[in-house]
VOPAGU-2260 file (C-alpha; in pm, 1 decimal, decimal comma):
REM VOPAGU-2260
SITE   aa  ch    i         X         Y         Z
SITE  MET   A    0      -1,5       1,2       0,4
SITE  LEU   A    1     288,2     234,9      68,5
SITE  LYS   A    2     403,3     195,3    -291,8
SITE  ILE   A    3      64,9     307,5    -421,7
SITE  ALA   A    4      57,2     606,3    -184,6
SITE  VAL   A    5     407,7     706,9    -296,8
SITE  LEU   A    6     307,1     670,8    -662,0
SITE  ILE   A    7       1,0     891,6    -609,9
SITE  PHE   A    8     216,0    1151,6    -430,7
SITE  ALA   A    9     467,6    1142,3    -717,5
SITE  ILE   A   10     200,4    1206,2    -979,0
SITE  GLY   A   11      63,1    1490,7    -768,0
SITE  ALA   A   12     413,8    1632,1    -728,6
SITE  LEU   A   13     459,5    1636,1   -1105,4
SITE  GLY   A   14     142,5    1838,9   -1133,5
SITE  GLY   A   15     277,9    2072,2    -863,8
SITE  LEU   A   16     603,9    2117,7   -1057,9
SITE  PHE   A   17     410,8    2194,9   -1373,5
SITE  MET   A   18     199,8    2452,9   -1189,8
SITE  ALA   A   19     513,6    2608,0   -1036,9
SITE  THR   A   20     675,9    2651,8   -1382,3
SITE  ARG   A   21     360,8    2819,7   -1509,5
SITE  VAL   A   22     342,6    3058,0   -1213,6
SITE  LEU   A   23     712,8    3145,8   -1237,0
SITE  ARG   A   24     658,1    3238,1   -1600,8
SITE  ALA   A   25     382,9    3481,5   -1488,3
SITE  GLN   A   26     106,1    3261,2   -1630,3
SITE  MET   A   27    -197,0    3126,3   -1453,8
SITE  ALA   A   28    -186,7    2763,8   -1344,7
SITE  PRO   A   29    -459,0    2554,1   -1515,6
SITE  TRP   A   30    -747,6    2493,1   -1279,3
SITE  ALA   A   31    -778,0    2125,0   -1382,1
SITE  ILE   A   32    -415,4    2057,0   -1288,0
SITE  SER   A   33    -466,7    2245,2    -959,7
SITE  LEU   A   34    -767,6    2029,0    -870,2
SITE  LEU   A   35    -589,7    1710,1    -975,0
SITE  HIS   A   36    -286,5    1806,9    -767,5
SITE  ALA   A   37    -501,9    1866,6    -458,2
SITE  ALA   A   38    -705,9    1546,3    -507,3
SITE  LEU   A   39    -399,0    1328,2    -557,6
SITE  GLY   A   40    -230,5    1475,2    -251,4
SITE  ALA   A   41    -536,8    1415,7     -36,3
SITE  THR   A   42    -578,6    1061,7    -172,6
SITE  GLY   A   43    -218,1     978,8    -101,7
SITE  LEU   A   44    -248,8    1106,1     256,6
SITE  VAL   A   45    -567,4     904,1     316,0
SITE  LEU   A   46    -409,0     587,9     177,8
SITE  GLN   A   47     -94,6     635,2     376,8
SITE  SER   A   48    -276,9     702,1     701,8
SITE  ASN   A   49    -532,7     422,3     669,5
SITE  GLY   A   50    -311,2     140,3     552,0
SITE  ASN   A   51    -505,0     -99,6     328,9
SITE  ASP   A   52    -840,5      73,9     358,0
SITE  TYR   A   53    -972,9     222,0      32,6
SITE  ARG   A   54   -1323,0     281,4     169,3
SITE  PRO   A   55   -1275,3     646,4     266,0
SITE  VAL   A   56   -1146,7     726,4     -83,2
SITE  PHE   A   57   -1442,1     552,3    -252,1
SITE  PHE   A   58   -1683,3     717,8      -7,6
SITE  VAL   A   59   -1555,3    1064,3     -84,4
SITE  CYS   A   60   -1555,8     999,4    -459,5
SITE  GLY   A   61   -1911,9     868,6    -442,6
SITE  ILE   A   62   -2033,2    1170,7    -246,7
SITE  ALA   A   63   -1854,8    1405,5    -488,0
SITE  TYR   A   64   -2019,5    1232,7    -784,7
SITE  VAL   A   65   -2370,8    1260,9    -638,0
SITE  LEU   A   66   -2303,9    1624,1    -534,9
SITE  ALA   A   67   -2179,2    1713,1    -886,0
SITE  LEU   A   68   -2485,3    1551,4   -1041,7
SITE  GLY   A   69   -2709,5    1749,1    -810,5
SITE  VAL   A   70   -2530,7    2076,0    -894,2
SITE  ILE   A   71   -2568,1    2008,6   -1267,5
SITE  GLN   A   72   -2939,0    1945,5   -1219,0
SITE  LEU   A   73   -2978,6    2267,8   -1021,6
SITE  LEU   A   74   -2786,9    2481,3   -1271,8
SITE  ALA   A   75   -2940,2    2334,3   -1587,5
SITE  PRO   A   76   -3265,8    2154,0   -1498,5
SITE  ARG   A   77   -3392,6    2122,0   -1859,1
SITE  LEU   A   78   -3101,2    1975,3   -2049,7
SITE  GLU   A   79   -3197,5    1840,3   -2390,9
SITE  ARG   A   80   -3011,1    1649,6   -2657,3
SITE  ALA   A   81   -2836,6    1868,2   -2909,7
SITE  ASP   A   82   -2965,7    1842,2   -3267,4
SITE  VAL   A   83   -2634,7    1816,9   -3451,0
SITE  GLU   A   84   -2789,0    1782,9   -3800,0
SITE  ALA   A   85   -2973,0    2113,6   -3764,3
SITE  VAL   A   86   -2651,0    2299,3   -3680,7
SITE  ALA   A   87   -2453,2    2162,8   -3975,1
């Protein structure tokens, strides 16, 4: 389990290095990389502290999925399929 936690930390660290290079060039860091960096760091910490227990990670991911689905429904309650043939 320690190997997996270290691998997750390493991937998150690469994202952090990429963000640092962008910021040092006076550019904004991409928000997707920032979120991925934070999520991988938190996941690595949870896996390292809990040993072989993946349940907290799956629980948080499940709650985040349901929450995101609810936010989409609140922001756009009447989503319809796009008519691609009419646009072309």
